[in-house]
N, CA, C and O atoms as a Maestro MAE file, in Angstrom:
{
 s_m_m2io_version
 :::
 2.0.0
}

f_m_ct {
 s_m_title
 :::
 protein
 m_atom[348] {
  # First column is atom index #
  i_m_mmod_type
  r_m_x_coord
  r_m_y_coord
  r_m_z_coord
  i_m_residue_number
  s_m_chain_name
  s_m_pdb_residue_name
  s_m_pdb_atom_name
  i_m_atomic_number
  :::
  1 25 81.030 79.640 53.066 1 A "MET " " N  " 7
  2 3 80.523 80.065 52.470 1 A "MET " " CA " 6
  3 2 80.009 80.036 50.880 1 A "MET " " C  " 6
  4 15 80.877 79.715 50.069 1 A "MET " " O  " 8
  5 25 79.006 80.267 50.488 2 A "SER " " N  " 7
  6 3 79.236 79.934 48.869 2 A "SER " " CA " 6
  7 2 79.007 81.161 48.156 2 A "SER " " C  " 6
  8 15 78.401 82.099 48.672 2 A "SER " " O  " 8
  9 25 79.448 81.188 47.041 3 A "GLU " " N  " 7
  10 3 79.815 83.428 46.323 3 A "GLU " " CA " 6
  11 2 77.895 82.990 45.747 3 A "GLU " " C  " 6
  12 15 76.992 83.732 46.135 3 A "GLU " " O  " 8
  13 25 77.670 82.117 45.110 4 A "VAL " " N  " 7
  14 3 76.884 81.867 44.115 4 A "VAL " " CA " 6
  15 2 75.423 80.773 44.457 4 A "VAL " " C  " 6
  16 15 75.615 79.557 44.441 4 A "VAL " " O  " 8
  17 25 74.426 81.162 44.666 5 A "THR " " N  " 7
  18 3 73.362 80.130 44.683 5 A "THR " " CA " 6
  19 2 72.794 80.342 43.389 5 A "THR " " C  " 6
  20 15 72.824 81.168 42.478 5 A "THR " " O  " 8
  21 25 72.172 79.061 43.740 6 A "VAL " " N  " 7
  22 3 71.706 78.375 42.239 6 A "VAL " " CA " 6
  23 2 70.338 77.815 42.692 6 A "VAL " " C  " 6
  24 15 70.375 77.066 43.669 6 A "VAL " " O  " 8
  25 25 69.414 78.008 42.258 7 A "GLU " " N  " 7
  26 3 67.910 76.999 42.496 7 A "GLU " " CA " 6
  27 2 67.586 76.399 41.170 7 A "GLU " " C  " 6
  28 15 67.849 76.952 40.103 7 A "GLU " " O  " 8
  29 25 67.059 75.351 41.279 8 A "ALA " " N  " 7
  30 3 66.579 74.688 40.061 8 A "ALA " " CA " 6
  31 2 65.123 74.002 40.343 8 A "ALA " " C  " 6
  32 15 64.807 73.348 41.336 8 A "ALA " " O  " 8
  33 25 64.453 74.272 39.393 9 A "PHE " " N  " 7
  34 3 63.489 73.818 39.395 9 A "PHE " " CA " 6
  35 2 63.116 72.513 38.561 9 A "PHE " " C  " 6
  36 15 63.579 72.428 37.423 9 A "PHE " " O  " 8
  37 25 62.508 71.745 38.930 10 A "LEU " " N  " 7
  38 3 62.414 70.234 38.298 10 A "LEU " " CA " 6
  39 2 61.029 70.190 38.217 10 A "LEU " " C  " 6
  40 15 60.366 71.172 38.551 10 A "LEU " " O  " 8
  41 25 60.419 68.981 37.739 11 A "SER " " N  " 7
  42 3 58.644 68.738 37.665 11 A "SER " " CA " 6
  43 2 59.406 67.090 38.089 11 A "SER " " C  " 6
  44 15 60.486 66.566 38.363 11 A "SER " " O  " 8
  45 25 58.162 66.839 37.928 12 A "VAL " " N  " 7
  46 3 57.315 65.497 38.514 12 A "VAL " " CA " 6
  47 2 56.583 64.972 37.855 12 A "VAL " " C  " 6
  48 15 55.608 65.720 37.774 12 A "VAL " " O  " 8
  49 25 56.300 63.463 36.883 13 A "PRO " " N  " 7
  50 3 57.853 63.271 36.867 13 A "PRO " " CA " 6
  51 2 58.833 63.691 36.193 13 A "PRO " " C  " 6
  52 15 58.524 64.670 35.513 13 A "PRO " " O  " 8
  53 25 60.299 63.242 36.050 14 A "ALA " " N  " 7
  54 3 61.452 63.741 35.638 14 A "ALA " " CA " 6
  55 2 61.188 64.032 34.414 14 A "ALA " " C  " 6
  56 15 60.374 63.330 33.814 14 A "ALA " " O  " 8
  57 25 61.902 65.289 33.674 15 A "CYS " " N  " 7
  58 3 61.355 65.232 32.289 15 A "CYS " " CA " 6
  59 2 63.073 65.286 31.904 15 A "CYS " " C  " 6
  60 15 63.926 65.638 32.719 15 A "CYS " " O  " 8
  61 25 63.370 64.843 30.437 16 A "SER " " N  " 7
  62 3 64.852 64.742 29.942 16 A "SER " " CA " 6
  63 2 65.641 66.225 30.790 16 A "SER " " C  " 6
  64 15 66.510 66.214 31.662 16 A "SER " " O  " 8
  65 25 64.999 67.322 30.186 17 A "GLY " " N  " 7
  66 3 65.745 68.717 30.433 17 A "GLY " " CA " 6
  67 2 66.000 68.482 32.546 17 A "GLY " " C  " 6
  68 15 67.057 68.535 33.175 17 A "GLY " " O  " 8
  69 25 65.045 68.317 32.897 18 A "GLY " " N  " 7
  70 3 65.617 67.929 34.681 18 A "GLY " " CA " 6
  71 2 66.668 66.868 34.683 18 A "GLY " " C  " 6
  72 15 67.700 67.001 35.341 18 A "GLY " " O  " 8
  73 25 66.369 65.611 33.810 19 A "VAL " " N  " 7
  74 3 67.555 65.249 34.447 19 A "VAL " " CA " 6
  75 2 68.997 66.242 33.387 19 A "VAL " " C  " 6
  76 15 69.930 66.634 34.089 19 A "VAL " " O  " 8
  77 25 69.058 66.451 32.418 20 A "ALA " " N  " 7
  78 3 70.235 67.012 32.032 20 A "ALA " " CA " 6
  79 2 70.589 68.072 33.230 20 A "ALA " " C  " 6
  80 15 71.541 67.919 33.995 20 A "ALA " " O  " 8
  81 25 69.549 69.319 33.278 21 A "VAL " " N  " 7
  82 3 70.223 70.137 34.585 21 A "VAL " " CA " 6
  83 2 70.810 69.584 36.297 21 A "VAL " " C  " 6
  84 15 71.532 70.150 37.118 21 A "VAL " " O  " 8
  85 25 70.156 68.339 36.310 22 A "LYS " " N  " 7
  86 3 71.054 67.194 37.626 22 A "LYS " " CA " 6
  87 2 72.115 66.978 36.912 22 A "LYS " " C  " 6
  88 15 72.900 67.769 37.435 22 A "LYS " " O  " 8
  89 25 72.735 66.415 36.009 23 A "ARG " " N  " 7
  90 3 74.064 66.563 35.456 23 A "ARG " " CA " 6
  91 2 74.992 67.666 35.433 23 A "ARG " " C  " 6
  92 15 76.167 67.583 35.789 23 A "ARG " " O  " 8
  93 25 74.226 69.057 34.852 24 A "LEU " " N  " 7
  94 3 75.065 69.911 35.002 24 A "LEU " " CA " 6
  95 2 75.012 70.802 35.931 24 A "LEU " " C  " 6
  96 15 75.475 71.842 35.462 24 A "LEU " " O  " 8
  97 25 74.656 70.961 37.123 25 A "LEU " " N  " 7
  98 3 74.812 71.094 38.307 25 A "LEU " " CA " 6
  99 2 75.402 70.097 39.400 25 A "LEU " " C  " 6
  100 15 75.458 70.489 40.565 25 A "LEU " " O  " 8
  101 25 75.859 68.773 39.051 26 A "LYS " " N  " 7
  102 3 76.632 68.054 39.884 26 A "LYS " " CA " 6
  103 2 77.893 68.376 38.790 26 A "LYS " " C  " 6
  104 15 78.942 68.092 39.369 26 A "LYS " " O  " 8
  105 25 78.056 68.670 37.967 27 A "ARG " " N  " 7
  106 3 79.160 68.824 37.131 27 A "ARG " " CA " 6
  107 2 80.007 70.392 37.333 27 A "ARG " " C  " 6
  108 15 81.198 70.607 37.104 27 A "ARG " " O  " 8
  109 25 79.049 71.286 37.792 28 A "ALA " " N  " 7
  110 3 79.396 72.488 38.445 28 A "ALA " " CA " 6
  111 2 79.595 72.245 39.417 28 A "ALA " " C  " 6
  112 15 80.530 72.997 39.693 28 A "ALA " " O  " 8
  113 25 79.274 71.380 40.700 29 A "GLN " " N  " 7
  114 3 79.659 71.323 42.139 29 A "GLN " " CA " 6
  115 2 80.590 70.888 41.575 29 A "GLN " " C  " 6
  116 15 81.401 71.762 41.269 29 A "GLN " " O  " 8
  117 25 80.941 69.561 41.190 30 A "ASP " " N  " 7
  118 3 82.630 69.234 41.271 30 A "ASP " " CA " 6
  119 2 83.574 70.017 40.726 30 A "ASP " " C  " 6
  120 15 84.795 70.060 40.876 30 A "ASP " " O  " 8
  121 25 82.938 70.533 40.174 31 A "GLU " " N  " 7
  122 3 84.038 72.041 39.338 31 A "GLU " " CA " 6
  123 2 84.642 73.289 39.925 31 A "GLU " " C  " 6
  124 15 85.769 73.742 39.728 31 A "GLU " " O  " 8
  125 25 83.324 73.925 40.960 32 A "PHE " " N  " 7
  126 3 83.179 74.854 41.759 32 A "PHE " " CA " 6
  127 2 83.181 74.612 42.995 32 A "PHE " " C  " 6
  128 15 83.565 75.564 43.673 32 A "PHE " " O  " 8
  129 25 82.743 73.207 43.849 33 A "GLY " " N  " 7
  130 3 82.511 72.898 44.995 33 A "GLY " " CA " 6
  131 2 81.455 73.811 46.038 33 A "GLY " " C  " 6
  132 15 80.226 73.826 45.974 33 A "GLY " " O  " 8
  133 25 82.240 74.482 46.911 34 A "ASP " " N  " 7
  134 3 81.289 74.938 47.914 34 A "ASP " " CA " 6
  135 2 81.478 76.262 47.535 34 A "ASP " " C  " 6
  136 15 80.712 77.051 48.087 34 A "ASP " " O  " 8
  137 25 82.395 76.799 46.637 35 A "ARG " " N  " 7
  138 3 81.382 78.018 45.621 35 A "ARG " " CA " 6
  139 2 80.247 78.349 45.268 35 A "ARG " " C  " 6
  140 15 79.913 79.426 44.774 35 A "ARG " " O  " 8
  141 25 79.543 77.365 45.524 36 A "ILE " " N  " 7
  142 3 78.128 77.138 44.633 36 A "ILE " " CA " 6
  143 2 77.770 76.667 45.606 36 A "ILE " " C  " 6
  144 15 78.487 75.937 46.290 36 A "ILE " " O  " 8
  145 25 76.152 77.086 45.992 37 A "GLU " " N  " 7
  146 3 75.101 76.195 46.528 37 A "GLU " " CA " 6
  147 2 73.794 76.287 45.971 37 A "GLU " " C  " 6
  148 15 72.933 77.161 45.875 37 A "GLU " " O  " 8
  149 25 73.998 74.484 45.462 38 A "VAL " " N  " 7
  150 3 72.301 74.276 44.622 38 A "VAL " " CA " 6
  151 2 71.325 73.923 45.969 38 A "VAL " " C  " 6
  152 15 71.532 73.365 47.047 38 A "VAL " " O  " 8
  153 25 70.397 74.420 45.454 39 A "ILE " " N  " 7
  154 3 69.037 74.208 45.867 39 A "ILE " " CA " 6
  155 2 68.196 73.316 44.844 39 A "ILE " " C  " 6
  156 15 68.264 73.466 43.624 39 A "ILE " " O  " 8
  157 25 67.390 72.364 45.488 40 A "THR " " N  " 7
  158 3 66.465 71.689 44.430 40 A "THR " " CA " 6
  159 2 65.470 71.748 44.387 40 A "THR " " C  " 6
  160 15 65.070 71.041 45.312 40 A "THR " " O  " 8
  161 25 64.227 72.375 43.620 41 A "HIS " " N  " 7
  162 3 62.685 71.861 44.237 41 A "HIS " " CA " 6
  163 2 62.045 71.449 43.064 41 A "HIS " " C  " 6
  164 15 61.872 72.031 41.993 41 A "HIS " " O  " 8
  165 25 61.631 70.015 43.577 42 A "VAL " " N  " 7
  166 3 61.431 68.974 42.834 42 A "VAL " " CA " 6
  167 2 59.746 69.046 43.143 42 A "VAL " " C  " 6
  168 15 59.354 68.948 44.306 42 A "VAL " " O  " 8
  169 25 58.753 69.229 41.981 43 A "GLY " " N  " 7
  170 3 57.324 69.734 42.331 43 A "GLY " " CA " 6
  171 2 57.173 71.112 41.930 43 A "GLY " " C  " 6
  172 15 58.022 71.878 41.473 43 A "GLY " " O  " 8
  173 25 55.970 71.297 42.175 44 A "ARG " " N  " 7
  174 3 55.226 72.735 42.431 44 A "ARG " " CA " 6
  175 2 55.405 72.981 43.984 44 A "ARG " " C  " 6
  176 15 55.416 72.026 44.761 44 A "ARG " " O  " 8
  177 25 55.514 74.003 44.319 45 A "ASN " " N  " 7
  178 3 55.867 74.837 45.660 45 A "ASN " " CA " 6
  179 2 55.213 76.279 45.632 45 A "ASN " " C  " 6
  180 15 54.390 76.542 44.755 45 A "ASN " " O  " 8
  181 25 55.669 77.457 46.835 46 A "PRO " " N  " 7
  182 3 54.878 78.157 46.568 46 A "PRO " " CA " 6
  183 2 56.200 78.925 45.802 46 A "PRO " " C  " 6
  184 15 55.789 79.906 45.181 46 A "PRO " " O  " 8
  185 25 57.687 78.739 45.680 47 A "ARG " " N  " 7
  186 3 58.843 79.168 45.738 47 A "ARG " " CA " 6
  187 2 58.503 79.218 44.025 47 A "ARG " " C  " 6
  188 15 58.705 80.268 43.416 47 A "ARG " " O  " 8
  189 25 58.051 78.175 43.418 48 A "TRP " " N  " 7
  190 3 57.637 78.739 41.926 48 A "TRP " " CA " 6
  191 2 56.608 79.874 41.471 48 A "TRP " " C  " 6
  192 15 56.873 80.719 40.616 48 A "TRP " " O  " 8
  193 25 55.639 79.795 42.023 49 A "ASP " " N  " 7
  194 3 55.028 81.016 41.921 49 A "ASP " " CA " 6
  195 2 55.748 82.021 42.227 49 A "ASP " " C  " 6
  196 15 55.667 82.919 41.389 49 A "ASP " " O  " 8
  197 25 56.670 82.314 43.410 50 A "GLU " " N  " 7
  198 3 57.170 83.919 44.016 50 A "GLU " " CA " 6
  199 2 58.455 84.246 42.665 50 A "GLU " " C  " 6
  200 15 58.889 85.397 42.608 50 A "GLU " " O  " 8
  201 25 59.104 82.974 41.433 51 A "MET " " N  " 7
  202 3 59.867 83.162 41.052 51 A "MET " " CA " 6
  203 2 59.503 83.282 39.664 51 A "MET " " C  " 6
  204 15 60.102 83.717 38.681 51 A "MET " " O  " 8
  205 25 58.322 82.761 39.851 52 A "ASN " " N  " 7
  206 3 57.487 83.075 37.944 52 A "ASN " " CA " 6
  207 2 58.276 81.896 37.086 52 A "ASN " " C  " 6
  208 15 58.549 82.044 35.895 52 A "ASN " " O  " 8
  209 25 58.541 80.941 37.694 53 A "ILE " " N  " 7
  210 3 58.700 79.495 36.832 53 A "ILE " " CA " 6
  211 2 57.529 79.386 36.140 53 A "ILE " " C  " 6
  212 15 56.547 79.735 36.795 53 A "ILE " " O  " 8
  213 25 57.321 79.021 35.048 54 A "GLY " " N  " 7
  214 3 56.039 78.577 34.703 54 A "GLY " " CA " 6
  215 2 56.474 77.361 33.627 54 A "GLY " " C  " 6
  216 15 55.589 77.067 32.824 54 A "GLY " " O  " 8
  217 25 57.617 76.693 33.532 55 A "ASN " " N  " 7
  218 3 57.556 75.892 33.304 55 A "ASN " " CA " 6
  219 2 59.203 75.082 33.634 55 A "ASN " " C  " 6
  220 15 60.220 75.759 33.785 55 A "ASN " " O  " 8
  221 25 59.200 73.581 33.701 56 A "ALA " " N  " 7
  222 3 60.276 73.045 34.448 56 A "ALA " " CA " 6
  223 2 61.253 72.597 32.786 56 A "ALA " " C  " 6
  224 15 60.688 72.352 31.720 56 A "ALA " " O  " 8
  225 25 62.483 72.597 32.961 57 A "PRO " " N  " 7
  226 3 63.392 73.169 34.336 57 A "PRO " " CA " 6
  227 2 63.512 74.322 34.684 57 A "PRO " " C  " 6
  228 15 63.377 75.062 33.710 57 A "PRO " " O  " 8
  229 25 63.675 74.783 35.475 58 A "GLY " " N  " 7
  230 3 63.778 76.112 35.450 58 A "GLY " " CA " 6
  231 2 65.049 76.437 36.838 58 A "GLY " " C  " 6
  232 15 65.045 76.101 38.022 58 A "GLY " " O  " 8
  233 25 66.255 77.400 35.826 59 A "LEU " " N  " 7
  234 3 67.117 77.666 36.970 59 A "LEU " " CA " 6
  235 2 66.948 79.211 37.325 59 A "LEU " " C  " 6
  236 15 66.395 80.021 36.581 59 A "LEU " " O  " 8
  237 25 67.593 79.551 38.774 60 A "VAL " " N  " 7
  238 3 67.456 80.904 38.896 60 A "VAL " " CA " 6
  239 2 68.659 80.861 39.888 60 A "VAL " " C  " 6
  240 15 68.745 80.275 40.967 60 A "VAL " " O  " 8
  241 25 69.766 81.816 39.086 61 A "VAL " " N  " 7
  242 3 71.327 81.672 39.476 61 A "VAL " " CA " 6
  243 2 71.125 83.458 39.662 61 A "VAL " " C  " 6
  244 15 70.741 84.371 38.932 61 A "VAL " " O  " 8
  245 25 71.755 83.296 41.443 62 A "GLY " " N  " 7
  246 3 71.720 84.174 42.378 62 A "GLY " " CA " 6
  247 2 70.595 84.859 42.269 62 A "GLY " " C  " 6
  248 15 69.709 84.100 42.661 62 A "GLY " " O  " 8
  249 25 70.086 85.987 41.919 63 A "GLU " " N  " 7
  250 3 69.057 86.508 42.350 63 A "GLU " " CA " 6
  251 2 68.019 86.584 40.687 63 A "GLU " " C  " 6
  252 15 66.881 87.042 40.783 63 A "GLU " " O  " 8
  253 25 68.371 86.258 39.714 64 A "LEU " " N  " 7
  254 3 67.553 86.426 38.593 64 A "LEU " " CA " 6
  255 2 67.407 84.748 37.939 64 A "LEU " " C  " 6
  256 15 68.071 83.736 38.163 64 A "LEU " " O  " 8
  257 25 66.334 84.987 37.131 65 A "VAL " " N  " 7
  258 3 65.476 83.513 36.633 65 A "VAL " " CA " 6
  259 2 66.489 83.571 35.261 65 A "VAL " " C  " 6
  260 15 66.442 84.557 34.526 65 A "VAL " " O  " 8
  261 25 67.263 82.612 35.023 66 A "LYS " " N  " 7
  262 3 67.945 82.205 33.739 66 A "LYS " " CA " 6
  263 2 67.749 81.895 32.574 66 A "LYS " " C  " 6
  264 15 67.939 82.351 31.447 66 A "LYS " " O  " 8
  265 25 66.918 80.170 33.531 67 A "PHE " " N  " 7
  266 3 66.560 79.967 32.093 67 A "PHE " " CA " 6
  267 2 65.331 79.149 32.361 67 A "PHE " " C  " 6
  268 15 65.394 78.599 33.460 67 A "PHE " " O  " 8
  269 25 64.055 78.861 31.580 68 A "VAL " " N  " 7
  270 3 62.988 78.336 31.786 68 A "VAL " " CA " 6
  271 2 62.768 77.475 30.973 68 A "VAL " " C  " 6
  272 15 63.185 77.930 29.908 68 A "VAL " " O  " 8
  273 25 62.315 76.378 30.792 69 A "GLY " " N  " 7
  274 3 61.621 75.254 29.839 69 A "GLY " " CA " 6
  275 2 62.977 74.918 29.360 69 A "GLY " " C  " 6
  276 15 62.859 74.897 28.135 69 A "GLY " " O  " 8
  277 25 64.234 74.636 29.673 70 A "VAL " " N  " 7
  278 3 65.552 74.654 28.916 70 A "VAL " " CA " 6
  279 2 66.369 74.123 29.523 70 A "VAL " " C  " 6
  280 15 66.355 74.562 30.673 70 A "VAL " " O  " 8
  281 25 67.345 73.148 29.334 71 A "ALA " " N  " 7
  282 3 68.318 72.948 30.357 71 A "ALA " " CA " 6
  283 2 69.438 73.173 29.640 71 A "ALA " " C  " 6
  284 15 69.804 72.330 28.821 71 A "ALA " " O  " 8
  285 25 70.164 74.367 29.847 72 A "PRO " " N  " 7
  286 3 71.456 75.442 29.601 72 A "PRO " " CA " 6
  287 2 72.475 74.218 29.192 72 A "PRO " " C  " 6
  288 15 72.566 73.062 29.606 72 A "PRO " " O  " 8
  289 25 73.402 75.167 27.934 73 A "ASP " " N  " 7
  290 3 74.384 73.969 28.179 73 A "ASP " " CA " 6
  291 2 75.183 74.086 29.038 73 A "ASP " " C  " 6
  292 15 74.658 74.855 29.843 73 A "ASP " " O  " 8
  293 25 76.610 73.674 29.568 74 A "TYR " " N  " 7
  294 3 77.490 74.133 30.131 74 A "TYR " " CA " 6
  295 2 78.368 75.659 30.202 74 A "TYR " " C  " 6
  296 15 78.747 76.427 31.086 74 A "TYR " " O  " 8
  297 25 78.417 75.589 28.994 75 A "GLU " " N  " 7
  298 3 79.128 77.026 28.830 75 A "GLU " " CA " 6
  299 2 78.281 78.272 29.201 75 A "GLU " " C  " 6
  300 15 78.702 79.386 29.512 75 A "GLU " " O  " 8
  301 25 76.878 77.808 29.093 76 A "CYS " " N  " 7
  302 3 75.603 78.951 29.312 76 A "CYS " " CA " 6
  303 2 75.528 78.989 31.141 76 A "CYS " " C  " 6
  304 15 75.153 80.037 31.667 76 A "CYS " " O  " 8
  305 25 75.756 78.267 31.667 77 A "LEU " " N  " 7
  306 3 75.532 77.739 32.922 77 A "LEU " " CA " 6
  307 2 76.255 78.463 33.694 77 A "LEU " " C  " 6
  308 15 75.719 79.252 34.472 77 A "LEU " " O  " 8
  309 25 77.920 78.294 33.601 78 A "VAL " " N  " 7
  310 3 78.933 78.891 33.838 78 A "VAL " " CA " 6
  311 2 79.089 80.409 33.802 78 A "VAL " " C  " 6
  312 15 79.380 81.088 34.787 78 A "VAL " " O  " 8
  313 25 78.823 80.964 32.330 79 A "GLY " " N  " 7
  314 3 78.505 82.305 32.178 79 A "GLY " " CA " 6
  315 2 77.681 82.945 33.024 79 A "GLY " " C  " 6
  316 15 77.925 84.049 33.512 79 A "GLY " " O  " 8
  317 25 76.396 82.090 33.286 80 A "ALA " " N  " 7
  318 3 75.519 83.015 34.474 80 A "ALA " " CA " 6
  319 2 75.703 82.910 35.710 80 A "ALA " " C  " 6
  320 15 75.032 83.606 36.472 80 A "ALA " " O  " 8
  321 25 76.752 81.924 36.244 81 A "LEU " " N  " 7
  322 3 77.853 81.845 37.554 81 A "LEU " " CA " 6
  323 2 78.731 82.650 37.383 81 A "LEU " " C  " 6
  324 15 79.251 82.833 38.483 81 A "LEU " " O  " 8
  325 25 79.031 83.025 36.913 82 A "ARG " " N  " 7
  326 3 79.833 83.992 36.540 82 A "ARG " " CA " 6
  327 2 79.538 85.519 36.564 82 A "ARG " " C  " 6
  328 15 80.297 86.330 37.094 82 A "ARG " " O  " 8
  329 25 78.213 85.885 35.860 83 A "GLU " " N  " 7
  330 3 77.630 87.034 35.531 83 A "GLU " " CA " 6
  331 2 77.009 87.540 37.276 83 A "GLU " " C  " 6
  332 15 76.866 88.705 37.647 83 A "GLU " " O  " 8
  333 25 76.737 86.325 38.084 84 A "ALA " " N  " 7
  334 3 76.281 86.153 39.399 84 A "ALA " " CA " 6
  335 2 77.305 86.769 40.284 84 A "ALA " " C  " 6
  336 15 77.208 87.436 41.314 84 A "ALA " " O  " 8
  337 25 78.537 86.257 39.426 85 A "GLY " " N  " 7
  338 3 79.360 87.007 41.020 85 A "GLY " " CA " 6
  339 2 80.536 85.547 41.091 85 A "GLY " " C  " 6
  340 15 81.513 85.606 41.837 85 A "GLY " " O  " 8
  341 25 80.348 84.685 40.488 86 A "LEU " " N  " 7
  342 3 80.978 83.640 41.020 86 A "LEU " " CA " 6
  343 2 82.931 84.275 40.135 86 A "LEU " " C  " 6
  344 15 83.384 84.547 39.023 86 A "LEU " " O  " 8
  345 25 83.362 84.205 41.476 87 A "ALA " " N  " 7
  346 3 85.072 84.343 41.122 87 A "ALA " " CA " 6
  347 2 85.918 83.057 40.259 87 A "ALA " " C  " 6
  348 15 87.120 83.164 40.015 87 A "ALA " " O  " 8
  :::
 }
 m_bond[347] {
  # First column is bond index #
  i_m_from
  i_m_to
  i_m_order
  :::
  1 1 2 1
  2 2 3 1
  3 3 4 2
  4 3 5 1
  5 5 6 1
  6 6 7 1
  7 7 8 2
  8 7 9 1
  9 9 10 1
  10 10 11 1
  11 11 12 2
  12 11 13 1
  13 13 14 1
  14 14 15 1
  15 15 16 2
  16 15 17 1
  17 17 18 1
  18 18 19 1
  19 19 20 2
  20 19 21 1
  21 21 22 1
  22 22 23 1
  23 23 24 2
  24 23 25 1
  25 25 26 1
  26 26 27 1
  27 27 28 2
  28 27 29 1
  29 29 30 1
  30 30 31 1
  31 31 32 2
  32 31 33 1
  33 33 34 1
  34 34 35 1
  35 35 36 2
  36 35 37 1
  37 37 38 1
  38 38 39 1
  39 39 40 2
  40 39 41 1
  41 41 42 1
  42 42 43 1
  43 43 44 2
  44 43 45 1
  45 45 46 1
  46 46 47 1
  47 47 48 2
  48 47 49 1
  49 49 50 1
  50 50 51 1
  51 51 52 2
  52 51 53 1
  53 53 54 1
  54 54 55 1
  55 55 56 2
  56 55 57 1
  57 57 58 1
  58 58 59 1
  59 59 60 2
  60 59 61 1
  61 61 62 1
  62 62 63 1
  63 63 64 2
  64 63 65 1
  65 65 66 1
  66 66 67 1
  67 67 68 2
  68 67 69 1
  69 69 70 1
  70 70 71 1
  71 71 72 2
  72 71 73 1
  73 73 74 1
  74 74 75 1
  75 75 76 2
  76 75 77 1
  77 77 78 1
  78 78 79 1
  79 79 80 2
  80 79 81 1
  81 81 82 1
  82 82 83 1
  83 83 84 2
  84 83 85 1
  85 85 86 1
  86 86 87 1
  87 87 88 2
  88 87 89 1
  89 89 90 1
  90 90 91 1
  91 91 92 2
  92 91 93 1
  93 93 94 1
  94 94 95 1
  95 95 96 2
  96 95 97 1
  97 97 98 1
  98 98 99 1
  99 99 100 2
  100 99 101 1
  101 101 102 1
  102 102 103 1
  103 103 104 2
  104 103 105 1
  105 105 106 1
  106 106 107 1
  107 107 108 2
  108 107 109 1
  109 109 110 1
  110 110 111 1
  111 111 112 2
  112 111 113 1
  113 113 114 1
  114 114 115 1
  115 115 116 2
  116 115 117 1
  117 117 118 1
  118 118 119 1
  119 119 120 2
  120 119 121 1
  121 121 122 1
  122 122 123 1
  123 123 124 2
  124 123 125 1
  125 125 126 1
  126 126 127 1
  127 127 128 2
  128 127 129 1
  129 129 130 1
  130 130 131 1
  131 131 132 2
  132 131 133 1
  133 133 134 1
  134 134 135 1
  135 135 136 2
  136 135 137 1
  137 137 138 1
  138 138 139 1
  139 139 140 2
  140 139 141 1
  141 141 142 1
  142 142 143 1
  143 143 144 2
  144 143 145 1
  145 145 146 1
  146 146 147 1
  147 147 148 2
  148 147 149 1
  149 149 150 1
  150 150 151 1
  151 151 152 2
  152 151 153 1
  153 153 154 1
  154 154 155 1
  155 155 156 2
  156 155 157 1
  157 157 158 1
  158 158 159 1
  159 159 160 2
  160 159 161 1
  161 161 162 1
  162 162 163 1
  163 163 164 2
  164 163 165 1
  165 165 166 1
  166 166 167 1
  167 167 168 2
  168 167 169 1
  169 169 170 1
  170 170 171 1
  171 171 172 2
  172 171 173 1
  173 173 174 1
  174 174 175 1
  175 175 176 2
  176 175 177 1
  177 177 178 1
  178 178 179 1
  179 179 180 2
  180 179 181 1
  181 181 182 1
  182 182 183 1
  183 183 184 2
  184 183 185 1
  185 185 186 1
  186 186 187 1
  187 187 188 2
  188 187 189 1
  189 189 190 1
  190 190 191 1
  191 191 192 2
  192 191 193 1
  193 193 194 1
  194 194 195 1
  195 195 196 2
  196 195 197 1
  197 197 198 1
  198 198 199 1
  199 199 200 2
  200 199 201 1
  201 201 202 1
  202 202 203 1
  203 203 204 2
  204 203 205 1
  205 205 206 1
  206 206 207 1
  207 207 208 2
  208 207 209 1
  209 209 210 1
  210 210 211 1
  211 211 212 2
  212 211 213 1
  213 213 214 1
  214 214 215 1
  215 215 216 2
  216 215 217 1
  217 217 218 1
  218 218 219 1
  219 219 220 2
  220 219 221 1
  221 221 222 1
  222 222 223 1
  223 223 224 2
  224 223 225 1
  225 225 226 1
  226 226 227 1
  227 227 228 2
  228 227 229 1
  229 229 230 1
  230 230 231 1
  231 231 232 2
  232 231 233 1
  233 233 234 1
  234 234 235 1
  235 235 236 2
  236 235 237 1
  237 237 238 1
  238 238 239 1
  239 239 240 2
  240 239 241 1
  241 241 242 1
  242 242 243 1
  243 243 244 2
  244 243 245 1
  245 245 246 1
  246 246 247 1
  247 247 248 2
  248 247 249 1
  249 249 250 1
  250 250 251 1
  251 251 252 2
  252 251 253 1
  253 253 254 1
  254 254 255 1
  255 255 256 2
  256 255 257 1
  257 257 258 1
  258 258 259 1
  259 259 260 2
  260 259 261 1
  261 261 262 1
  262 262 263 1
  263 263 264 2
  264 263 265 1
  265 265 266 1
  266 266 267 1
  267 267 268 2
  268 267 269 1
  269 269 270 1
  270 270 271 1
  271 271 272 2
  272 271 273 1
  273 273 274 1
  274 274 275 1
  275 275 276 2
  276 275 277 1
  277 277 278 1
  278 278 279 1
  279 279 280 2
  280 279 281 1
  281 281 282 1
  282 282 283 1
  283 283 284 2
  284 283 285 1
  285 285 286 1
  286 286 287 1
  287 287 288 2
  288 287 289 1
  289 289 290 1
  290 290 291 1
  291 291 292 2
  292 291 293 1
  293 293 294 1
  294 294 295 1
  295 295 296 2
  296 295 297 1
  297 297 298 1
  298 298 299 1
  299 299 300 2
  300 299 301 1
  301 301 302 1
  302 302 303 1
  303 303 304 2
  304 303 305 1
  305 305 306 1
  306 306 307 1
  307 307 308 2
  308 307 309 1
  309 309 310 1
  310 310 311 1
  311 311 312 2
  312 311 313 1
  313 313 314 1
  314 314 315 1
  315 315 316 2
  316 315 317 1
  317 317 318 1
  318 318 319 1
  319 319 320 2
  320 319 321 1
  321 321 322 1
  322 322 323 1
  323 323 324 2
  324 323 325 1
  325 325 326 1
  326 326 327 1
  327 327 328 2
  328 327 329 1
  329 329 330 1
  330 330 331 1
  331 331 332 2
  332 331 333 1
  333 333 334 1
  334 334 335 1
  335 335 336 2
  336 335 337 1
  337 337 338 1
  338 338 339 1
  339 339 340 2
  340 339 341 1
  341 341 342 1
  342 342 343 1
  343 343 344 2
  344 343 345 1
  345 345 346 1
  346 346 347 1
  347 347 348 2
  :::
 }
}
């Protein structure tokens, strides 16, 4: 069971930020394995509005919207994961 869920909200067509987010999440999955669960939403859907994501890319880490409209650097993503409870 994963410790932290990350939801990525990506645009169609893909923007450079979305491509960067995909790379970041792949790196995080490689490092943390099954301790994180990644859910990717491509294109607008009701979850975007539910989480108030106005711009892509967006990342929800745990239950908090952490990044909107930018791809964070890896250290910021890891910090958000740790803040959400990743041991």
